[in-house]
C-alpha positions in Angstrom: 0.1 -0.2 0.1 2.7 2.1 0.7 5.6 1.1 -1.6 7.9 -0.3 1.4 8.1 3.0 2.6 9.9 3.5 6.4 6.4 4.3 8.8 8.0 7.4 10.0 8.6 8.8 6.3 4.5 8.9 6.4 4.6 11.5 9.2 7.4 13.5 8.5 8.0 13.5 4.8 9.7 16.8 4.8 12.4 16.2 7.3 13.2 13.0 6.0 12.6 12.9 2.4 16.4 13.7 1.2 17.7 10.9 3.5 15.5 8.4 1.8 15.2 9.3 -1.6 19.4 9.1 -1.4 19.7 5.5 -0.4 19.5 3.5 -4.0 23.0 4.6 -5.6 21.9 1.9 -8.3 20.3 3.4 -11.2 19.2 6.5 -9.5 16.9 8.3 -11.8 14.2 5.8 -12.4 14.2 5.2 -8.6 14.0 8.4 -7.6 11.3 9.3 -10.1 9.5 6.0 -8.8 9.8 7.3 -5.2 9.0 11.1 -5.5 5.8 9.9 -7.5 4.8 7.4 -4.8 5.7 10.5 -2.6 3.4 12.6 -4.5 0.4 10.3 -3.8 1.3 10.4 -0.5 1.7 14.0 0.4 -1.8 15.1 -1.4 -3.0 17.5 1.1 0.1 20.1 1.0 0.9 22.3 -2.0 4.5 23.3 0.1 5.3 19.4 -0.2 4.3 19.0 -3.7 6.9 21.8 -4.8 9.5 20.2 -2.1 9.4 16.8 -4.1 9.5 18.9 -7.5 12.1 20.7 -6.1 14.2 17.3 -4.9 13.7 15.5 -8.4 15.4 18.8 -10.2 18.3 18.9 -7.9 18.7 15.3 -8.6 18.6 15.1 -12.1 15.5 13.7 -12.9 14.8 15.3 -16.7 12.4 18.1 -16.8 10.5 16.5 -19.9 9.9 13.6 -18.0 6.3 12.3 -18.9 5.7 10.2 -16.0 6.9 13.0 -13.5 5.5 15.5 -15.5 2.1 13.8 -15.3 1.9 13.3 -11.7 3.2 16.5 -10.8 0.6 18.3 -12.9 -2.4 15.8 -11.4 -1.3 16.9 -8.0 -1.2 20.5 -8.7 -4.9 20.2 -10.2 -5.9 18.1 -7.4 -4.6 20.7 -5.0 -6.4 24.0 -7.0 -3.3 24.8 -7.4 -2.1 27.7 -9.8 -2.4 26.7 -13.5 0.7 28.8 -14.6 2.6 26.2 -12.4 0.9 23.4 -14.3 1.4 24.7 -17.4 4.7 25.5 -17.1 5.6 21.7 -16.3 3.3 20.5 -19.1 4.9 23.0 -21.9 8.4 21.1 -21.1 7.2 17.7 -21.6 7.8 15.8 -24.8 4.5 14.0 -25.8 2.2 14.3 -23.2 -0.2 11.6 -23.4 -3.9 12.0 -23.4 -4.5 11.6 -19.4 -2.0 14.9 -18.9 -3.6 16.8 -21.7 -7.4 15.7 -20.0 -5.9 16.9 -16.4 -4.8 20.2 -17.6 -8.1 20.9 -19.5 -9.8 20.1 -16.2 -7.7 22.4 -14.2 -8.6 25.2 -16.5 -12.3 24.4 -16.5 -12.2 24.4 -12.8 -10.2 27.7 -12.7 -10.8 31.4 -13.3 -9.9 31.4 -16.9 -11.9 28.5 -18.3 -11.6 29.9 -21.7 -8.1 28.7 -21.4 -9.3 24.9 -21.6 -10.9 25.4 -25.0 -7.8 26.7 -26.4 -5.8 24.0 -24.8 -8.0 21.2 -26.9 -7.8 23.3 -30.0 -3.8 22.4 -29.3 -4.4 19.0 -28.2 -6.1 18.6 -32.2 -3.3 20.6 -33.4 -1.0 17.9 -32.2 -2.9 15.1 -33.7 -4.0 13.6 -30.0 -7.5 12.3 -29.8 -9.9 13.5 -27.2 -11.0 9.8 -25.1 -14.5 9.7 -23.1 -12.9 11.8 -20.2 -11.8 14.8 -22.5 -15.4 16.1 -23.3 -17.0 16.4 -19.8 -13.9 18.7 -18.5 -14.0 20.7 -21.8 -18.1 21.5 -21.7 -17.6 22.3 -18.0 -15.3 25.0 -19.2 -18.0 26.1 -21.6 -20.7 26.3 -19.3 -18.5 28.4 -17.0 -17.6 30.8 -19.6 -21.3 30.8 -21.0 -20.5 30.3 -24.9 -23.3 28.6 -26.0 -22.0 28.5 -29.7 -18.6 26.7 -28.3 -20.9 24.1 -26.7 -22.8 23.6 -29.8 -19.5 23.1 -31.8 -18.4 20.4 -29.2 -21.8 18.6 -29.5 -21.4 18.0 -33.0 -17.8 16.8 -32.3 -18.9 14.3 -29.7 -21.5 13.2 -32.2 -19.1 12.5 -35.0 -16.8 10.5 -32.2 -19.8 8.4 -31.2 -19.1 9.8 -27.6 -22.7 11.4 -27.5 -24.3 8.6 -26.2 -22.4 8.3 -23.2 -24.7 9.6 -20.1 -21.8 11.5 -18.7 -21.0 13.5 -21.8 -24.8 14.1 -22.1 -25.1 15.3 -18.7 -22.3 17.9 -19.4 -24.4 19.0 -22.6 -27.3 19.4 -20.6 -25.7 21.3 -18.6 -24.0 23.3 -20.5 -26.7 24.5 -22.7 -29.0 25.3 -19.4 -26.0 27.2 -18.1 -25.8 29.2 -21.2 -29.8 30.2 -21.1 -30.5 27.7 -24.2 -33.2 26.2 -22.3 -34.7 24.5 -25.7 -31.7 22.9 -26.6 -31.3 21.6 -22.9 -34.8 20.2 -23.1 -34.2 18.4 -26.4 -30.6 17.0 -25.6 -32.6 16.0 -22.6 -35.4 14.1 -24.0 -33.3 13.0 -26.3 -31.3 10.7 -23.9 -32.2 6.8 -23.4 -31.3 6.9 -19.8 -31.4 10.4 -17.4 -30.0 10.0 -13.8 -30.5 12.9 -11.2 -27.8 15.0 -12.5 -29.5 15.0 -15.9 -32.8 15.9 -14.1 -31.3 18.4 -11.8 -29.6 20.2 -14.9 -32.4 20.7 -17.1 -34.7 21.8 -14.2 -32.4 24.4 -12.8 -31.9 25.5 -16.3 -35.6 26.4 -16.9 -35.6 28.2 -12.9 -32.6 30.2 -13.9 -34.0 31.2 -17.2 -37.4 32.8 -16.5 -39.3 29.8 -17.4 -40.6 28.6 -13.4 -43.5 26.8 -15.1 -41.5 24.5 -17.2 -39.2 23.7 -14.4 -41.9 22.6 -11.9 -43.6 20.3 -14.7 -40.4 18.7 -15.2 -40.5 18.0 -11.0 -43.7 16.4 -11.6 -42.2 14.0 -14.6 -39.5 13.0 -12.3 -41.6 12.3 -10.0 -43.7 9.9 -12.0 -40.1 8.1 -12.8 -39.6 7.7 -9.3 -36.6 9.9 -9.4 -35.9 11.1 -6.0 -34.7 14.8 -5.8 -31.9 15.8 -3.8 -30.6 19.5 -2.6 -29.7 20.5 -6.0 -33.1 19.9 -7.1 -34.6 21.7 -4.0 -32.7 24.9 -4.7 -34.3 24.9 -8.3 -37.8 24.1 -7.2 -37.7 27.2 -4.5 -36.2 29.5 -6.7 -39.3 28.5 -9.4 -41.8 28.9 -6.7 -40.4 32.2 -5.8 -40.4 33.0 -9.4 -43.9 32.7 -9.3 -44.7 33.7 -5.9 -46.3 30.4 -5.5 -46.2 30.4 -1.4 -48.3 27.2 -1.0 -46.1 25.5 -3.4 -42.7 26.7 -2.0 -44.4 25.5 1.6 -45.2 21.9 0.3 -41.3 21.7 -0.9 -40.6 22.8 2.8 -42.6 19.9 4.0 -41.0 17.5 1.8 -37.4 18.8 3.0 -38.5 17.9 6.6 -39.5 14.6 5.5 -36.3 13.7 3.9 -33.7 15.3 5.9 -32.8 17.8 3.7 -33.1 20.9 6.3 -29.3 19.7 7.3 -28.4 20.6 3.7 -27.3 24.1 4.0 -27.6 25.0 0.4 -31.5 23.7 0.4 -31.8 25.7 3.5 -30.7 29.1 1.9 -32.9 28.4 -1.0 -35.5 28.1 1.6 -35.0 31.2 3.3 -34.5 33.0 0.0 -38.0 31.4 -1.0 -40.0 32.7 1.9 -38.2 36.2 1.8 -38.9 36.5 -2.2 -42.6 35.5 -1.5 -43.1 38.5 0.8 -43.2 35.9 3.8 -40.5 38.0 5.4 -41.3 36.2 9.3 -41.4 32.7 8.0 -37.7 33.7 6.2 -36.8 34.7 9.8 -38.2 31.5 11.5 -36.0 29.3 8.7 -32.9 31.4 9.7 -33.6 31.3 13.5 -33.6 27.3 13.5 -30.3 26.7 11.2 -27.9 25.0 13.3 -25.2 26.3 10.8 -25.5 29.7 9.0 -22.9 31.2 6.4 -22.4 34.5 4.7 -25.3 33.8 2.5 -27.7 32.7 5.0 -27.4 36.0 6.6 -26.9 37.6 3.4 -30.3 36.5 1.8 -32.4 37.7 5.1 -30.8 41.2 5.0 -31.7 41.4 1.8 -35.2 40.3 1.9 -35.8 42.5 5.1 -34.5 45.2 2.7 -37.1 44.7 0.3 -39.6 43.6 2.5 -39.5 47.4 4.1 -37.8 46.2 7.3 -34.7 48.2 6.7 -33.4 48.8 10.7 -33.9 44.8 11.0 -31.8 44.3 8.1 -28.8 46.8 9.2 -29.3 44.9 12.8 -28.6 41.5 11.1 -25.7 43.1 9.3 -24.2 44.0 12.8 -25.3 40.4 13.8 -23.2 38.9 10.9 -19.9 41.1 11.6 -20.0 40.0 15.4 -20.3 36.4 14.2 -16.8 37.2 12.9 -18.2 36.7 9.1 -16.9 38.7 5.9 -20.0 40.3 4.2 -19.6 39.7 0.4 -20.3 42.3 -2.0 -24.1 41.2 -2.7 -24.6 41.5 1.4 -23.7 45.2 0.8 -25.8 45.6 -2.3 -28.7 44.5 0.3 -27.3 47.0 3.2 -27.2 50.0 0.7 -30.7 48.8 -0.5 -31.8 49.0 3.2 -30.8 52.4 3.3 -32.0 53.4 0.2 -35.5 52.2 0.8 -35.6 53.6 4.5 -34.2 56.8 3.5 -30.9 56.6 5.5 -28.6 58.8 3.6 -25.9 59.2 6.2 -26.4 55.2 6.9 -26.2 54.7 3.2 -22.5 56.6 2.8 -20.7 55.4 6.0 -21.9 51.8 4.7 -20.6 52.4 0.9 -17.3 53.7 2.5 -16.6 50.8 5.1 -17.2 48.2 2.3 -14.2 49.8 0.8 -12.1 51.0 3.6 -12.4 48.0 5.6 -13.5 45.2 3.4 -11.4 46.4 0.7 -14.6 45.6 -1.6 -14.4 47.7 -4.7 -17.6 49.1 -5.6 -19.7 47.5 -9.0 -22.2 49.1 -10.8 -24.8 47.7 -8.4 -23.8 49.6 -5.4 -23.6 52.9 -7.3 -27.0 52.2 -8.6 -28.1 51.9 -5.2 -26.2 55.1 -4.1 -28.0 56.8 -7.0 -31.4 55.3 -5.7 -30.7 56.5 -2.2 -30.2 60.1 -3.1 -32.9 60.1 -5.5 -35.5 58.3 -3.1 -34.7 61.5 -0.9 -35.5 63.9 -3.7 -31.8 65.3 -4.1 -31.9 64.8 -7.3 -29.0 67.1 -8.2 -27.0 65.3 -5.9 -27.9 62.1 -7.2 -27.0 63.5 -10.9 -23.6 64.9 -9.6 -23.0 61.4 -8.1 -23.3 59.8 -11.5 -21.1 62.3 -12.9 -18.4 61.7 -10.1 -18.4 57.8 -10.9 -15.1 56.1 -11.9 -17.4 53.6 -13.7 -19.2 54.4 -16.7 -23.0 54.5 -15.9 -25.2 52.0 -17.5 -28.9 52.5 -18.3 -29.6 51.1 -14.9 -28.2 54.0 -13.2 -29.5 56.6 -15.8 -33.1 55.1 -15.5 -32.8 55.3 -11.7 -32.4 59.3 -12.0 -35.2 59.1 -14.5 -37.8 57.7 -12.1 -36.3 60.0 -9.3 -36.9 63.0 -11.9 -40.4 61.9 -12.3 -41.6 61.0 -8.7 -40.0 64.7 -7.7 -40.6 66.6 -10.9 -37.1 67.6 -12.3 -38.3 67.9 -15.7 -34.6 69.2 -17.1 -32.5 66.4 -15.5 -35.5 63.7 -16.5 -34.3 64.9 -20.1 -31.0 64.6 -19.2 -31.2 61.1 -18.5 -33.5 60.2 -21.2 -30.9 61.6 -23.9 -28.6 58.5 -22.2 -30.6 56.3 -22.4 -31.5 56.9 -26.2 -27.8 56.0 -26.6 -27.5 53.2 -24.4 -31.1 51.4 -24.6 -32.9 53.5 -27.1 -36.0 51.2 -27.3 -37.0 50.3 -23.4 -40.4 51.0 -23.7 -40.5 51.7 -19.3 -38.0 55.1 -20.5 -41.0 56.5 -22.5 -43.7 55.8 -19.7 -41.6 57.6 -17.0 -41.1 60.5 -19.3 -44.6 60.7 -20.4 -45.8 60.5 -16.7 -43.8 63.6 -15.8 -45.2 65.2 -19.3 -48.9 64.3 -17.8 -48.4 65.5 -14.4 -47.1 68.7 -16.2 -50.4 68.9 -18.1 -47.9 68.8 -21.4 -50.4 66.4 -23.6 -48.6 67.1 -27.0 -45.4 66.4 -25.7 -47.2 63.1 -24.5 -48.4 62.6 -27.9 -45.0 63.2 -29.0 -43.7 60.3 -27.0 -46.4 57.9 -28.2 -45.9 58.9 -32.1 -42.0 58.4 -31.4 -42.6 54.7 -30.0 -45.2 53.7 -32.8 -42.5 55.0 -35.3 -39.6 53.2 -33.4 -41.4 50.2 -33.1 -41.5 50.3 -29.7 -44.3 48.5 -27.7 -45.3 49.6 -23.8 -44.8 46.5 -21.5 -48.3 45.5 -20.6 -48.5 45.4 -16.6 -49.7 42.0 -15.5 -50.9 40.8 -12.1 -50.4 37.1 -10.7 -52.1 35.8 -7.5 -52.2 31.8 -6.4 -55.2 30.3 -5.5 -56.0 26.5 -5.1 -52.5 25.4 -6.4 -52.9 27.5 -9.2 -51.5 30.9 -10.3 -53.9 32.9 -11.8 -52.9 36.1 -14.1 -54.7 39.5 -14.8 -54.2 42.4 -17.2 -55.3 45.8 -17.2 -59.7 45.8 -17.8 -59.3 42.1 -18.0 -62.6 40.1 -18.9 -61.2 37.0 -19.6 -61.9 35.1 -16.3 -65.2 33.0 -15.9 -66.0 35.7 -12.8 -65.4 38.4 -14.6 -69.0 40.0 -13.9 -68.7 39.5 -10.0 -65.1 40.5 -10.3 -66.1 44.3 -12.0 -69.0 44.2 -9.5 -67.0 44.3 -6.7 -64.6 46.8 -8.1 -67.5 48.9 -8.5 -68.4 48.4 -4.8 -65.0 48.9 -3.8 -64.6 52.4 -5.4 -68.0 53.5 -3.7 -66.6 52.3 -0.3 -63.0 53.6 -0.6 -64.5 57.0 -1.5 -66.6 57.1 2.1 -63.0 56.5 3.3 -61.9 59.4 1.6 -60.1 58.1 -1.5 -59.2 60.5 -4.1 -58.1 58.9 -7.4 -54.6 60.0 -8.6 -56.1 61.0 -12.1 -53.0 63.6 -13.2 -50.5 60.8 -14.1 -53.3 59.0 -16.8 -51.7 59.3 -19.8 -54.4 60.6 -21.5 -56.4 63.8 -22.2 -60.1 62.2 -21.4 -62.7 63.1 -19.0 -62.3 62.9 -15.3 -64.8 59.8 -14.9 -62.8 57.6 -17.7 -59.6 58.2 -16.0 -61.0 57.2 -12.6 -62.4 54.4 -14.5 -58.7 53.4 -16.1 -57.5 53.6 -12.7 -59.6 51.1 -11.0 -59.5 48.6 -13.6 -55.5 48.7 -13.2 -54.3 44.6 -13.0 -53.7 44.4 -8.8 -57.0 45.7 -8.3 -58.4 43.1 -10.3 -56.7 40.4 -8.9 -57.2 41.5 -5.0 -61.0 41.7 -6.1 -60.6 38.0 -7.6 -59.1 37.0 -4.0 -61.3 39.0 -2.0 -64.4 36.8 -3.8 -62.4 33.5 -3.8 -60.8 33.4 -0.2 -62.4 33.4 3.4 -62.2 36.6 5.6 -59.0 37.6 7.2 -56.8 35.5 4.5 -54.2 37.5 3.7 -53.8 38.2 0.1 -50.2 38.0 -2.2 -50.0 39.7 -5.6 -47.0 39.7 -7.8 -46.6 42.5 -10.1 -44.5 42.8 -13.0 -44.2 46.9 -12.9 -44.2 49.2 -10.4 -47.3 49.8 -8.1 -48.6 53.5 -9.3 -49.1 56.1 -6.4 -53.3 55.4 -7.0 -52.7 51.9 -6.3 -50.7 52.2 -3.7 -53.4 54.7 -2.1 -56.2 53.0 -2.8 -54.6 49.1 -1.5 -53.9 50.8 1.8 -57.7 51.7 2.2 -58.7 48.4 1.3 -56.8 46.7 3.5 -58.7 48.7 5.8 -61.9 48.6 4.5 -62.0 44.5 4.4 -59.9 44.1 7.1 -57.3 42.0 4.8 -53.7 41.8 4.8 -52.4 42.5 1.3 -48.9 41.9 0.0 -47.6 43.5 -3.2 -44.3 42.4 -4.7 -43.7 44.9 -7.6 -40.3 45.2 -9.8 -38.8 46.9 -6.9 -40.2 45.6 -3.5 -42.5 44.8 -1.4 -45.5 46.2 -0.2 -47.3 44.9 3.2 -50.4 46.8 3.4 -52.6 46.3 6.7 -55.1 48.4 8.9 -54.4 51.5 5.8 -50.9 51.5 6.1 -48.0 50.1 4.3 -44.4 48.7 5.3 -42.7 51.3 3.0 -44.2 53.9 4.8 -45.2 55.8 1.8 -41.7 55.9 0.4 -40.9 53.8 -2.4 
């Protein structure tokens, strides 16, 4: 087992290395190579020992181009996640490296921060007339999935077909993973369907591909098929399913996955539990998220970050900042995503000084170089507080080139606080970066409408038509009886439409008795006030709420997912609906959560 090594060498290879290897004088080079290789296999946990053995072999005249010694050195470097520059330096000196050595190098680059180099090495291998084997392609495809190059994946896919390797399950699994990771869910699913044998890895890859690429319904459908084939899910499956449920806002469905995790013991899986925590936070059930967090036996920085971000977007900024302090007390190092959550909390709670303090601490104490997301939070922090000119100056002083999101954040702030000149400046930058983004037209139209500049509103509409830009239609999703229902503005496609609109009319009457006055000034039409009021009250979230009031028992919370920002009129109306009908109403728009209860909102009208 230990090649006849003295027991003491197994415990003190550093101190006894030279003594032991120098005991054979007869034909020393092959003997030294053999013993160095044996030591490399024994000392597989230390990069320092690896270099020491390498140095010893050089001192004792082992040829630098020896393929056997080089093969084992490279394998040890890659296994220890050592620097690939070191591995390549050895590799470049080997005469005629075999396929094992090429594969090891490709694997090393695939697992490194420079996965594209694996593809380049594969091409060099082809030029050297080395035939790939069954192990080459899984490593190569792993590199492609990390570099997100779907065209490269397609090329390698065609090569595997020509070589006859496409039928191998581990090659097929790698192909499914590549397509899914690159966002080509159709190709991932097609490859998956053609597989004659599907293991859990294949199911997980295709389910995760759909979940991460905005197709949660397909992910859940595949899970049902997986259950019918008696394939048992694991922690990776749960992460994908919880992500899909969060995307849909399907709280009850995610709760069933939670029960399943408890049943099979997956609550001990940190990745799955973090996904569960994130799911509850993204569904607006922040107290359930906190409960999951409190019950975790092990927590990492991802656990803290998920809850910090969850608290921030649900309007509990002070609690988010308290949790951030606890993270620091636990000795955990916050990540750049953690600081996005912290700055977001400051922004949505109007804590300007606290936001700038944390922005500075991120750099000074933790050495995190701010990314565009952090600068975006700071622009939002100033813009929400009405400090629009300061926000514009902050953008001017940024060391990074501001992207469309930055300018759109400024445009949104200008719309809310009525700064037309700066709004047009922001719009001019957006026309260069993303000229056909419909939301920018809507924001500027809102501002023109507020100023009663209807001719400018009409001009913008004509420009949209001429440029082929279509306004993103607003929709709202609600979950009822294991189904997700979608409603659009003025939607009458539902079988209960007559009852829904009768309730909307009654709702309008009751809210006006409570002092509700429709915000008609931002309805982008120069029409009669009565028509404007009707247009406002048929917004998709109000239609969805009416549907849920009809179909759920008194006191049941109502949860709505909306793809656009909640307008000022809907925000005011839903506060009063929560009071009049005695319901807690949770709205998730494209920016944050609003928890309406007893006539007030968790955002404190600051959103």
